C-alpha positions in Angstrom: 40.7 -46.4 42.6 43.5 -45.9 40.0 46.7 -44.6 39.8 47.7 -42.0 36.9 51.6 -41.0 36.8 53.1 -38.6 34.7 56.8 -38.8 34.0 58.3 -35.7 34.3 61.3 -35.4 31.8 63.6 -32.7 31.1 62.1 -30.2 28.6 58.5 -31.6 28.9 56.3 -28.8 27.2 53.0 -27.7 29.6 50.3 -28.3 27.3 51.7 -31.9 26.9 51.6 -32.1 30.4 48.7 -29.9 31.3 46.1 -31.3 28.7 46.2 -34.9 29.7 46.5 -34.3 33.6 43.1 -32.2 33.2 41.6 -35.1 31.5 42.2 -37.4 34.3 41.5 -34.7 37.0 37.9 -33.7 35.6 36.9 -37.4 35.1 37.8 -38.2 38.8 36.0 -35.0 39.8 32.8 -36.2 37.7 33.1 -40.0 39.7 33.4 -41.5 36.2 37.3 -42.5 36.6 37.9 -42.3 40.0 41.8 -41.7 39.9 45.2 -40.6 42.1 47.2 -38.6 40.0 50.9 -38.2 40.8 53.6 -36.5 39.2 57.1 -38.4 38.8 60.7 -36.9 38.1 64.1 -38.8 38.5 64.9 -35.2 40.2 63.6 -32.9 42.5 62.6 -30.5 40.1 62.5 -30.6 36.6 62.8 -27.8 33.9 60.0 -27.6 31.3 60.9 -26.3 27.8 59.3 -23.0 28.9 61.8 -22.7 31.4 59.1 -23.3 34.3 60.8 -25.4 37.0 57.9 -27.9 38.1 58.2 -30.2 41.2 57.2 -33.9 41.0 54.9 -35.0 43.9 56.9 -38.6 43.6 60.1 -39.8 43.0 60.6 -42.9 40.8 61.7 -45.0 43.5 58.5 -44.8 45.6 55.8 -44.9 42.6 54.4 -48.0 42.6 51.9 -49.1 39.8 49.5 -52.1 39.3 48.3 -53.9 36.3 45.3 -51.3 36.0 47.1 -48.1 36.3 48.7 -45.8 33.8 51.8 -44.3 33.1 51.5 -41.0 30.6 54.8 -39.8 29.2 54.0 -36.2 28.3 55.6 -35.6 24.8 
């Protein structure tokens, strides 16, 4: 199973985050691309460009990625 980590930077646009996250999620649900999705932040809360606060599921210090994993930086 691969890990896909989305780095949540301040001012991220919701569509830039949600669209790719949905694609990986659906691929995993269909069994085409087994994946664990993490939302990674440098802070405990990140404010998007649309002023919506989002909460990371993993801190940047806890994230461990292997050679077959993905780090996505939306924006």
